[in-house]
N, C-alpha and C positions, 0 to 999 in steps of 0.2 A: 707247688708241684704241677699245676696245669700249664704253667709257662714252659717247664722242662719237657713235659709230654708233647706239647705243641711244637716245640723246637725239634724234638726227636722226630715227630711225625713229618715235619717239613723236610728234614734232612733225608729221611727214607724216601719220601715222594720224589724229591729232586734226584736222588740217585737212581731210582727206578726210571724216571723220565729220561735221564741221560743214557741209560742202557737201551731203552726202547728206541730213542732217536738214533743211537749208534747202529742198532740192528737195522733200522730203516734205510741206512745208507747203502746197503748191499742188496743185490738181487738174490733171489732164492730164499730158502728158509734159514733162519738163524741157527746157530749151533745149539744143540740140546742143553749144554751147560748154561748158555746165556738165557734160554727160555726158563730153565729151572731157577736161575737167580732172580729173574723177574717174578716168577710165581712165588718163590720164597719171600721176596720183599712184599708182595701183595698180602701174604698171610701175616707177616709181621705188622704191616700197616693196619690191617683189620684188628689185630690184637691190641695194638697201641690205641686205636680208636675206641675199642671196647673198654679198656682201662680208663681212658680219659672220660668216657661217659659215666663209668661207675664212680669215678672221683667227683665228677660234677654233681651226680645224684647224691652222693654222700655229703657234699658240702651244702647242698640245698636242704637236705633233711636234718642236718645237725642244727641244734638250737644255736641261734646267733650269739647269745651271751649266757650260756648255761653256767650257773654258779658251780664252783669247784668245791667238792666236799673235802673237808680237812678232818682227819681223825676218823672215828667210827661212830 
């Protein structure tokens, strides 16, 4: 899962960067819709980073080779 989360994070950051660089090409303020899209991406990026951190913590705290219980 960490690889998939990292791949998603990189795609989101790349898309956000593309939008920002496109906005920088024009004089004046960017359209509100473009600003909202960048802001929404920032929120999603933060959420993915939080989930990735939680998953990493879960992997660190889980016993490496815990025996599996069979039966009761």
